[in-house]
C-alpha positions in Angstrom: 35.4 -2.7 -6.8 34.9 -6.5 -7.1 36.1 -6.9 -3.5 33.6 -4.3 -2.3 30.7 -5.9 -4.2 31.6 -9.3 -2.9 31.8 -8.0 0.7 28.4 -6.2 0.3 26.8 -9.5 -1.0 28.3 -11.5 1.8 27.0 -9.0 4.4 23.6 -9.1 2.8 23.4 -12.9 2.9 24.6 -13.0 6.6 22.0 -10.4 7.6 19.3 -12.2 5.7 20.1 -15.4 7.7 20.6 -13.6 11.0 17.1 -12.0 11.1 15.1 -15.3 11.1 17.6 -17.1 13.4 17.5 -14.3 15.9 13.6 -14.3 15.8 13.5 -18.1 16.3 15.9 -18.1 19.2 14.2 -15.2 20.9 10.7 -16.7 20.4 11.9 -20.1 21.9 13.5 -18.4 24.9 10.5 -16.1 25.6 8.0 -18.9 25.1 10.0 -21.2 27.4 9.9 -18.4 30.0 6.1 -18.2 29.6 5.8 -21.9 30.2 8.1 -21.7 33.3 6.1 -18.8 34.7 3.0 -20.8 34.4 4.6 -23.7 36.3 5.0 -26.0 33.3 7.9 -27.8 31.7 8.6 -26.1 28.3 10.5 -29.2 26.9 7.6 -31.5 27.6 5.2 -29.0 25.9 7.4 -28.8 22.8 7.6 -32.6 22.7 3.8 -32.9 22.9 3.4 -30.4 20.1 5.9 -32.0 17.8 4.5 -35.5 18.4 0.9 -34.5 17.8 1.8 -32.3 14.8 3.4 -35.2 12.9 0.2 -37.4 12.8 -1.3 -37.7 9.3 -4.7 -36.3 10.4 -3.0 -33.3 12.0 -0.9 -32.6 8.9 -4.1 -32.6 6.7 -5.8 -30.3 9.2 -2.9 -28.0 9.3 -2.7 -27.7 5.5 -6.5 -27.1 5.2 -6.4 -24.5 8.0 -3.4 -22.8 6.5 -5.0 -22.2 3.1 -7.5 -19.4 4.2 -4.8 -18.0 6.6 -2.5 -17.6 3.6 -5.1 -16.0 1.4 -6.0 -13.6 4.2 -2.3 -12.7 4.6 -2.0 -12.0 0.9 -5.0 -9.6 1.0 -3.4 -7.7 3.9 0.1 -7.7 2.3 -1.2 -6.0 -0.9 -2.1 -3.0 1.2 1.0 -3.2 3.4 3.3 -2.9 0.3 2.1 0.7 -0.1 1.5 1.5 3.5 -2.2 0.9 3.5 -3.6 -1.0 6.5 -6.6 -3.0 5.3 -8.0 -4.1 8.7 -11.3 -4.9 7.0 -10.3 -8.3 5.5 -12.5 -10.0 8.0 -15.7 -8.2 7.0 -14.8 -8.4 3.3 -14.3 -12.2 3.2 -17.4 -12.9 5.3 -19.7 -10.7 3.2 -18.2 -12.2 0.1 -18.7 -15.8 1.2 -22.2 -15.0 2.3 -23.1 -13.5 -1.1 -21.6 -16.4 -2.9 -23.4 -18.9 -0.7 -26.7 -17.1 -1.2 -26.3 -17.1 -5.0 -25.0 -20.6 -5.1 -27.9 -22.0 -3.1 -30.4 -20.4 -5.5 -29.0 -21.6 -8.8 -27.6 -24.8 -10.3 -25.3 -24.5 -13.3 -22.8 -27.0 -14.7 -19.9 -27.7 -12.3 -17.1 -25.6 -13.6 -19.3 -22.7 -14.5 -21.0 -22.7 -11.1 -17.7 -22.7 -9.2 -16.1 -20.0 -11.4 -19.2 -17.9 -11.0 -19.2 -18.2 -7.2 -15.5 -17.3 -7.0 -16.0 -14.3 -9.2 -18.9 -13.1 -7.1 -16.9 -13.5 -3.9 -14.0 -11.5 -5.4 -16.3 -8.8 -6.7 -18.1 -8.4 -3.4 -14.8 -8.2 -1.5 -13.3 -5.7 -4.0 -16.4 -3.5 -3.8 -16.5 -3.5 0.0 -12.8 -2.6 0.3 -13.1 -0.1 -2.6 -15.4 2.0 -0.4 -12.5 2.5 2.0 -10.2 3.4 -0.9 -12.7 5.9 -2.3 -13.2 7.6 1.0 -9.5 7.9 1.6 -8.8 9.5 -1.8 -11.8 11.8 -1.9 -12.3 12.7 1.8 -8.9 11.9 3.3 -10.5 9.4 5.7 -8.0 6.9 7.2 -8.5 3.4 5.8 -8.1 2.0 9.3 -11.2 3.7 10.5 -13.3 3.0 7.5 -12.4 -0.7 7.3 -13.1 -1.2 11.0 -16.6 0.4 10.5 -17.2 -1.6 7.3 -16.5 -4.8 9.3 -19.3 -3.9 11.7 -21.6 -3.0 8.8 -20.8 -6.2 7.0 -21.7 -8.2 10.1 -25.0 -6.3 10.4 -25.9 -7.0 6.8 -25.2 -10.7 7.2 -27.1 -10.8 10.4 -30.1 -9.1 8.8 -30.3 -11.5 5.8 -29.3 -14.6 7.7 -32.7 -15.0 9.2 -35.3 -17.7 8.7 -37.7 -16.6 5.9 -35.1 -14.3 4.3 -32.0 -15.9 2.9 -31.5 -18.6 5.6 -33.2 -21.7 6.8 -33.3 -22.9 10.4 -31.4 -26.1 11.2 -31.7 -26.8 14.9 -29.9 -24.0 16.7 -28.2 -22.9 13.6 -29.2 -20.6 10.7 -27.6 -21.1 7.4 -28.1 -20.4 3.7 -29.4 -23.2 1.4 -26.8 -25.9 0.6 -24.9 -25.5 -2.5 -25.7 -28.1 -5.2 -23.1 -30.8 -5.7 -21.9 -29.2 -8.9 -20.5 -26.4 -6.6 -18.2 -28.7 -4.6 -14.6 -27.9 -5.3 -12.3 -30.9 -5.9 -10.1 -32.3 -3.1 -7.0 -34.5 -2.9 -7.8 -38.0 -1.6 -5.4 -38.1 1.3 -5.7 -40.2 4.4 -7.5 -39.9 6.7 -9.3 -36.8 5.3 -9.0 -35.0 2.0 -6.9 -31.9 1.5 -8.7 -28.9 0.0 -8.2 -28.6 -3.7 -8.3 -24.8 -3.1 -4.6 -25.1 -2.0 -3.9 -24.9 -5.8 -5.7 -21.6 -6.0 -3.8 -20.3 -3.0 -0.5 -21.2 -4.7 -1.5 -19.5 -7.9 -2.6 -16.5 -6.0 0.8 -16.3 -4.2 2.6 -16.6 -7.6 0.4 -13.9 -9.1 1.1 -11.7 -6.1 4.9 -12.1 -6.4 4.9 -11.5 -10.2 2.6 -8.5 -9.9 4.6 -6.9 -7.2 8.1 -7.6 -8.5 7.8 -7.9 -12.3 5.2 -5.4 -13.5 4.9 -1.6 -13.8 1.9 -1.6 -11.5 3.9 -3.4 -8.8 6.8 -0.9 -9.2 4.4 2.0 -8.9 2.7 0.4 -5.9 6.1 -0.1 -4.1 7.1 3.5 -5.1 4.0 5.0 -3.5 4.6 2.9 -0.4 8.2 4.1 -0.2 7.4 7.8 -0.7 4.2 9.3 -2.0 5.6 12.7 -2.9 8.5 11.1 -4.8 6.2 8.8 -6.6 3.8 11.6 -7.5 6.7 13.7 -8.8 7.7 10.9 -11.1 4.2 10.8 -12.6 2.5 8.1 -10.6 -1.1 8.8 -9.6 -1.2 8.2 -5.9 -5.0 8.3 -5.7 -5.3 5.7 -8.5 -2.8 3.4 -6.8 -4.7 3.7 -3.5 -8.0 2.7 -5.0 -6.4 0.0 -7.2 -4.6 -1.6 -4.3 -7.7 -1.6 -2.1 -9.7 -3.2 -4.8 -7.1 -5.9 -5.3 -6.8 -6.4 -1.6 -10.6 -6.8 -1.3 -10.6 -9.2 -4.3 -8.0 -11.4 -2.6 -10.0 -11.2 0.7 -13.0 -12.5 -1.2 -11.1 -15.8 -1.7 -10.6 -16.4 2.0 -13.9 -18.0 2.7 -14.0 -20.0 -0.5 -12.0 -23.1 0.7 -14.5 -23.6 3.6 -17.6 -22.8 1.5 -16.7 -24.9 -1.5 -14.8 -27.6 0.2 -16.3 -28.2 3.6 -19.5 -26.5 4.8 -21.2 -25.9 1.4 -23.4 -23.2 3.1 -22.9 -20.0 5.1 -24.2 -20.2 8.6 -23.8 -18.7 12.0 -21.0 -21.2 12.6 -19.0 -20.0 9.6 -15.3 -19.3 10.6 -14.7 -15.7 11.7 -11.6 -13.8 12.7 -9.4 -15.1 9.8 -8.9 -11.5 8.5 -7.2 -10.5 11.8 -5.1 -13.6 11.8 -4.0 -12.6 8.3 -2.5 -9.4 9.6 -0.3 -11.3 12.0 0.8 -13.8 9.3 1.6 -11.0 6.8 3.8 -9.4 9.5 5.3 -12.9 10.3 6.1 -13.5 6.6 7.4 -10.0 5.9 4.8 -9.7 3.1 6.8 -12.3 1.0 4.6 -15.0 -0.5 6.9 -17.8 0.7 7.4 -16.3 4.1 3.6 -15.9 4.5 3.2 -19.6 3.5 5.5 -20.7 6.2 3.8 -18.3 8.6 0.3 -19.7 7.8 1.5 -23.3 8.3 3.2 -22.3 11.6 0.0 -20.6 12.8 -2.1 -23.6 11.8 0.4 -25.9 13.5 0.1 -23.9 16.8 -3.7 -23.9 16.5 -3.7 -27.7 16.1 -1.2 -28.6 18.7 -2.6 -26.0 21.2 -5.7 -28.1 21.5 -3.5 -31.0 22.5 -1.7 -29.0 25.1 -5.0 -28.0 26.6 -6.0 -31.7 26.7 -2.7 -32.4 28.5 -3.5 -29.9 31.2 -1.8 -26.7 29.9 -3.6 -23.4 30.1 -5.7 -22.6 27.1 -4.3 -19.1 26.7 -0.7 -20.2 26.4 -0.9 -20.9 22.7 -2.3 -17.4 22.0 0.6 -15.9 24.0 3.1 -18.0 22.0 1.6 -16.8 18.7 1.8 -13.2 19.8 5.4 -13.7 21.1 6.4 -15.1 17.7 5.0 -12.2 15.7 6.6 -9.7 18.1 10.0 -11.5 17.9 9.9 -11.5 14.1 9.0 -7.8 13.8 11.6 -6.7 16.4 14.4 -9.1 15.1 14.0 -7.8 11.5 14.0 -4.2 12.6 17.2 -4.7 14.7 18.9 -6.4 11.9 17.8 -3.7 9.4 19.2 -1.0 11.6 22.4 -2.9 12.2 22.7 -3.3 8.4 22.2 0.4 7.8 24.9 1.3 10.4 27.2 -1.3 8.9 26.7 0.1 5.4 27.3 3.7 6.6 30.6 2.6 8.3 31.8 0.9 5.2 31.0 3.8 3.0 32.8 6.1 5.4 35.9 3.8 5.4 35.9 3.6 1.6 35.7 7.4 1.3 38.5 7.8 3.8 40.7 5.3 1.8 39.8 7.1 -1.5 40.6 10.5 0.1 44.0 9.3 1.3 44.8 7.8 -2.1 43.9 11.0 -3.9 46.0 13.1 -1.5 48.9 10.7 -2.0 48.7 11.0 -5.7 48.8 14.8 -5.5 51.9 14.8 -3.2 53.7 12.4 -5.6 53.4 14.9 -8.6 56.5 17.1 -9.2 56.0 20.7 -8.5 56.2 22.9 -11.6 58.2 26.1 -11.2 57.0 29.4 -12.6 
C-alpha cells in the first residue's frame, strides 16, 4: 500500500509540473509562429520585451497595473468555483468606484475613517449590483451570464446619466469627472523609484489570503465547492443551493467593488470619463490563466501587466499593435487546453493503475484459493 501511495503522489507531482510546462512551451511556439507569420523576428521581439520589462519604471507600472487585474480575477474566481459565470465584474466595479467617488467628493472625514467608508461603499454597491443577478437566477431561473451582461449596460447608462455637468460631475476641458477627493482620502503608497507603488497592493494580498482561507478552510467554502461539483449531490447532503448562489454572487460583487479602488484612491482621486474600463473582462482571462488559485492568478496578473507594458514598446519598435492581444489570447488558450489534456491523461493513468491493481489482487486471491487443501466429504 505504501508503494501505491508513493506512486500516486509521484504521478500527481509530475502532472502538476507537466501542465504549466506544456502550456508555456505551446504558448512560446504558437506566439513565435504568429511573429513569423507577420514577417517579424520572434527572438528580437522577446529580447525587446525582456529588456524593457526589467527597467525600474516598468516594474513599478507592472505592479500597479497588476493590482486591479488581480482583484478582478478574484471576483470572477469566486463565481467560477461554483460554476457561476459573473461576467458583470466590469459594470460592478465601475458603478462601485463612481458611487465611492461621488460620496468621497461630497464629504471630508478624518483620513482612516474616510478611506474605510469609501471602500465599504464600493464593496456594498458591487455586492448589491451582482446580487440582483443572483436573485434573478434563484427566483426566476435566469442565467447569470445574461443578467450580468445586461447589468453592465445599465451600470454604464447610470454612470453616463449622473456624470454630467450640473449633476454629479464637473467639466474639466474635454473631460467630465466627479469632484476631487480630499487629501484625507488618498491611500498610502510605497516610496519606490521613479514612481510610488500603490499601497493597495497590501489589500490585494489580504484579499487573496482571505479568498484562499474561505474556499479551502471553512464550511462555507466546502459548501461552495460542493455545489460547484454537483448541485443535486450538494442539495441531497443538506446544502441550500439557492442560498449559496446568492451568497457567492454577493461576495463576487463585493470583491469587484475593490477593483477600481487602487486607481481612485491612489492615482486619479476622481471618477471621470477617462476612468479605466474593461478590467472586469481581463479578470476573466486571468482567473482562467491562474486556474482560480490565488497564487496562480497573481502570476497571471503580473504576466498580463507585463505584456501590456512591453507591448507598447513593441509597437514603438515597429511591430503590429494587435500582436500583443493575440499573444495574450494564445497564452490563455494554451493554459486552458494544456491543463485539460493533462487532467484527462491523469484520469486515464489512474484508471489503468486501478485496473492493474485489481488484476493483481484477483490473481493473488485465486492463487490463495488454489493453495488450500481440498476437504473430502
